N, C-alpha and C positions, 0 to 999 in steps of 0.2 A: 551605486555607481554602475554605469554601463560601460563595458569593455569589449574589445574585439576578441575573437576566438584565440588569436595568437597571443594576445596579452594575457587572457585568462589562463592559458596553458603555462605561461611563464611565472605566474604567481605561486606563492608557497603552497605546497600540497602535502599529501601523506606519502612520504617516501619518494623514491625516484620513479614516479609514474611518467612514462614517456608520452610524447605527442604521437598522434595516430599514424602519421605518414613515415614510418621507419622503413628504409629500404630492406628488402629481403624477406619481409613478412608475407607469407603466402598461405592460402587455404589449401593448396595442393589438391584441389578438386574435391575436398571433403568439407562438409558443414560441421563445424565444431560443436560438441555437446557439452553440457555443464560438467564442471570439474569438481569432484568431491575432495575436500580438504580433510585429511585424517588428523584427529587430535593426537598429540603425544602425551597430554595429561591423562591420568586415569579418569575414566568416565564414571560419573556418580551413579549410585543405585537409583532406578526410577522410583518416583513417588515418595522420596524421602524428605522433601522440603515442601512447606505449605505454599500455595499460590500467593504471590504478592499482588497487591492492587496498587497501581500508580496513584500518587497523591493527587487530589483535585486542586487545580490552581485557583488562587483567590485573587480577584481584582484588587489592585492597589488604590483604585479610585473608580467611582461610578457616579453618573449624573442622570438626568431624565431620559437620555437617549442612548448612552454609551457606557460600556464597561471597559476598563483599561487594565491590561495585564503586562507584566514584564517577565520574559524568559531569558535567562542568562546561559549562553552556550559556554560550557567550561569543561576542562579535563578533570576527571575524578577517578576514583577506584571503587569497584563494585564487588560485593560478595556474590559470585555466581556459582562457581564450583566450590565444594567444601574444602576449606583449608587454603584456598588461593585467593589472591586479590587481583582483579582484572582491570587494567586501565581502560577507560571508556572516554568518549566525548558525549556529553549529554546536555539536553536542555535542563537547566538548574542542576547539572551534574548527575542526572538520573537516567536510567535506561530500563524501560521507556521513560520519556519525559512526563511531566505533570499532565493530567487530563484536564482539558478545558471543557467546561459544560456551559453552553451558550444557548440563547433563545433566538428562534427565527424572527427576523425583523428588527432585532435589537443590535445596533452597531457594536462591534467588538474590535478594539484596537489592541494588537499584541506588539509590544516593543521587544525586539530581539536584540540582545547585546552580545557581541562576539568577543570572548576573551580567549579564543583558541589561537593556535599558531598558523591558521590557514583561513582564507575567505570562505564564506558560507552563503547559501541562498535558502530561504524557507518557503516551502510551497504548502498551501492548505489543499490537500488532495480531496477533490470533490466539492471544493468551494466555488460558489458563483461569485467571482471576485473581480474587481477592477484590475486592468492590466498592470498598473504600477505596483499592486500588492500581490500579484498572482505567483511571483517567484520565477520570472523568466530566468533561464539558466545563467545569463551573464549579468543579472542585477545583483552584483556581489555586495556583501557586507564584509568589509575588510577587518582584519584583526584590530581590536581596539575600538571599532566603530559600532554603531547601532542603527536600527531601522524600525520605523513604525509601519506595521502591516495593518491595513484597514479592511475589515471584513463587514460589509453591510448585512450579510446573511439574509438577503431577500431570497430565501429558499426554504424548502420544507425540512422537517426533522429528518436526521440521518446520522449514521455513524461515519464520521469523517476522520481523517488523521493528517497530521502535519509531519513533514520530514525534510531533510536537506535536499536541495535540487541543483547543486552547483554543477555547471557544465564539466563533463569528463571526470568528475570526482564524486558523483552521487553514490556509486557503489561503495567505495571505501568509507565515506563519511556516514552513511546510514549503517554500514556494518559495525562501525565503532559506537553507534548508539543514538544518532541524531534523528529520533522519531518519537511521536506520542499521539495519543487519542485527542480528537476534537469532536465532541458530541453535541449535536444541535437538537433541541427540543422545540415543539410547537403545541398549540392548543388542540389540534386534531388528535395528535398522539397522546397527549395528557388525558384526554377524555376517555381513552380506552382502558379497560381493566387489565392491561398487560402486567407482567411481573415488574416490580420497580424496587427502588431502594437497594438493599443489600442483595436482592435477587435479580438485579440488573448488572451483569458482570462483563466488562470489556476484556477480551482475550487477544493480545497481540502474539501471534505465532510466528516464530522465525527460527532459523538454524544458524549455528556458528560452530567454529572449531577452536580448540584451545591448546596452547603450548604448555609445557610442564611448569612454566613460570606464571601461568594464568593469563597471558596475553592472547588476544584473538588474532591469529595471523591473517594477513591479507597480502597476496603476492603483488609484486610490481609487474609492469607490463614490458620491461625492457631487458628481460633475461633470456632472450633467444626466441627464434620463430616458433619452436615447438611449444615452449611454455606460453607464449603469447596466444598461440592458436587454442590451447586448452583454456586459457583465461577468457577468450572471446565467447565461449559458450555459456558463461555464467558460473558463479561460485556457489557450491553447496557446503554446508557444515554437517558434521555427524552428530551434533548435539541439538536436540529440539528444545527451544526455550519458549515458555509462555509467560508473558509479562516479565521477561528477563530471568526466569528461573528454569532450571533443567527439569523437565518431566515432573511438574509439581502436582500436588494433591490439594483439592478443595473440599472441605467439609460442608455439606449442604443439608438443608431441611428436606423432609418428604413433601415437596411442593414444586410448583413450576418455577423455572428460572429462565430469564432472558440472557442468552449468551451472545455477545457481540463479537463475532469471529472476524479477525483481520489477518490476512496473509501479509506479514511484514517482511518476508524473506526477500533476498536479492534475486534468486532464480528458481527456488523450489516451488512446485505445485503440490497441493495436498488434496487428497480425497478423504474427508473427515467422516467418521462413522462411529457408532456406539455398538460394536458387535458383542454378542450375537443378537441381531434383530432389534436393537434399540431404536426408538423413534425420535425424530426431530421434526419440528414444524417450522419451516422458513416463514418469517413474517416480514422481512425487509431485505433489500439488496443494497448495492452501493448508494443509491439515491433515495433511500428511505422505504417506507412501508409499501408492500405490494397491495394490490386491490383486495386480495383474499389470502388466507393462510394456505401453505403448500406443504403437506406432510411428505417427508422423505426419509430414506435410510442412509443417504450419503449426500454430502455437500462438497462439491469440487471448487477450490479456490486457487486461481493463479495469482502470482505476485501483484499486490495492490488491490485485489478484490476483497469485498466484505459481504457478509451475510449475517443477519440477526436471526437466531433460531430460539425456539422455546422448547425446553426439555422438561418433562413432568417426572420428577424423581419420586412422586407418589407411586409410580409403577414398581418401585423397588422396596425391599424391607430395610429397616434400620440395621446398619452394620454391613450392608452390601457395598461392594466397590463397582464402579462403572467407569470403564476406560474409554477415553476419546482416542481413537486410533487413526493413523494415516495409512490407508489401504495402498498407497503408492510406495510405501516404505518397505515392501516385501516383509521379511521376518527379522530384519536387523533393528538396531536402536531407533532408526528413523521411522519405524512403524508405530512407535508410541508417541503420544503427544502429552497427555496429562490424565489424571484420574480424579473422579469424584467419589467421595466417601459419604454415604447416606448416614448422617450422624444422629438425627433426632426427628421426632414427630413435631408437627407444627401446623398452625392454622394457615389456610391458603384461600384468600379471597380473589385471586386473579382468575382470568379466563382469557380465551382466545376467541374474539368475535369472528363471525363468519364473513363480515365485511370489515376490512381494515382501513381502506382509503378509496377515494375516487380519483382516477387518473385519466387525463385526456389521452386517448390513443391517437398518435400522429398519423395522418393519412398520407400514404405515399403519393397519392394523386395530387397533393398540394405541394410536393417538392419542386423547387425551382431548378434544381440541377442534381445530377448524380456524378460523384467524383470517384475515381479509382486510385487506390493506394496499395502498392505491393511492398511487402516487407521481406527483404532478401539479404544474403551475404554476398560479398564480392569485392572487387578491386576497381578503383577508378582514379586515374591521375595521381598515383602514389599513395592513395588511401586504401587500406585494406581493413575491412570491418563490416558493419551492418549499415544497410541503406534503405531508404524509402523511395520508391520509384527510381531506383538506380542512382540515387544521389545521397551522399552523406550530408549531415546537418551543416548548415552554413548560416550564421546569424545574420548575414547580409541579404539572404534570399527569402522571399515569401512564396510559398507553394500554393496557397489558396486564399481567396478573398471573398468569403461569404458575406452576404448583406445582413445587416441587423434586422431581426424580425422574420427572416425568411427560413423556410424549412429546406433541408438538404438531405440527400441520401449519400452516405459514404460507403463504398464497397472496398473491403479490406481483404487482401489475399496474402498468403504466407508461404515460406519454404519450410521452416521448422516452427515450433510453437513460439508464439509471441503474444504476451498479454499487452494489449494496446490501451493506452490511457489518453483520453481527450480532455484537455483543460477547458474550463469555463462552462461548456454546454453539456448537461446530462443528455443521454440518448436512450432510445428504445431499440432493442434488437429485432430486426425484421426476419432474418434467417441466418442459420449457421449450417454450412455444408448443404445448402439448398432446402433445409427443413425449418419450419417455424419453431421458435423456442417453446419448450414445455413450461407449464405452470402459469400462474396468474401474471398480469401485466405489472411491470415495475420499471424504474429508472436505473440506468447504469452509468458509470463513468469509466469503467475498465472492463474489457472483454477479452477472453482468451481466444486467440486464433490457434487452432491446433494445426498439426503438420499438413501442408498442402491444402489448406482449407480457405474458403471464402465466407466471410461474415458481412452481412449488410446491416448497417445501423441507420437510424433516422433521427435527426435532431433539429431543433429550432434555436438559432443564435439570438439570444436576448440579453438585455441589460447594459452591455458595454461594448464600445468600439475599441479596437487596439490589437496588439500582438499577443498571441498565445501559441502554445505548442501542442502537438500530438506526438507521442513517442511510445516505444516499447518499454514496459515496466519490468522486464528483466534488466536489472540495473547495469549489468556489464554490457548488454546490448545497447542500452541508452548511452552509456559513457563512450561507447565506440561508434557514436554518431547516428544511431537509429532514432532520429528525431526530425520533425518537420514543423516549420513555422506557418501558421495561418493568421491572417489579419481580418478582423471583423470591421467592415466599412459601412 
């Protein structure tokens, strides 16, 4: 159902989350920074639990063209910290939700049934999706209702994910667990000798905080200007979870592994590395395979970004431990992510080809228009929060009308760091801070704007006409109106 912004704010939510235009809220001349929530529960010892792998969803029906799935959003309890039970909201009651493995060009229908006490919206992040199934923030599924999301998947293989996208409540509802992997495969990728099977491992990295009773606290926005100001910057937890487990350990063969890295955090950016001197080879970004492999020692991921990397554990001896660390976590618990234990010798027939994919490089000379979007904080007509081009999100307003099939350049500028996600249309990065991007060509759907930076992206709008959104993927920024509607005409 489609509802107005005022009506959406009035529907059932998570606690007493207030509307944005509360008198007295002021930035007092300062740009708010992310707020770290400190756990009161004892933090577990790192690497004490095995890495869980989300279950793979099974279609309840398939025919010649389509696979049909059902995911039930429900409240449940999860074993996350030792000795505690944590209430969650999850697809099928799991955190992360089941992994959907789909094929490019094969229609996939996902029925989402909402048994929670609040409305939801599901968005396939990275999906090339018709507007009625894209998860527009006010296309709500009410408690007790269901919705069929139709994904034609006319797109290349890629590591996608699905998550809640309800207007003004995305942050708390994803924090409580409404997210999961959606992996698309195709013939091009299947023909490559990349690691597969048990050596193809999805890793959803996120941070949370925990009370002594096991709950994951999420503050409300109506407890005073100071607290609201801290909330505005985004929320960080002090426990790093991978696939819903704190600082887990994965036993691996002495062989190559494909690690599908997803930053599923609300606001935390990671710089992932295997110190000292461990090597990773990036083979894919948000939109699938790069043109060629890219050896690196560090992978930086802002919220919503993905990178597929290959790590060759044959470089280590049986019995060695290899830590995946977050170099932005200084020396505290947030500097650790997970550990790999090299457990056994094994045969390895995988390889990393020197050519991974062929990608059309979009030519800026073919762009029909260049549009400018500034991402800033401020106040306007009683709204205090985050804005794009000095305007908060309004479902009644369309800010751009690109034409179907045309190429456009969008120039994005920032005050503080903003990971910007564009629905429908994958893009290529032309420049960041005036410099061309490093490494081979690839497709993106989320790009990090660093502080006071300009990033130019180029995209072609194909497939579908209709309403979509662009927004900051710091979920608290998004919930406080840093979102813009565009309509493909």
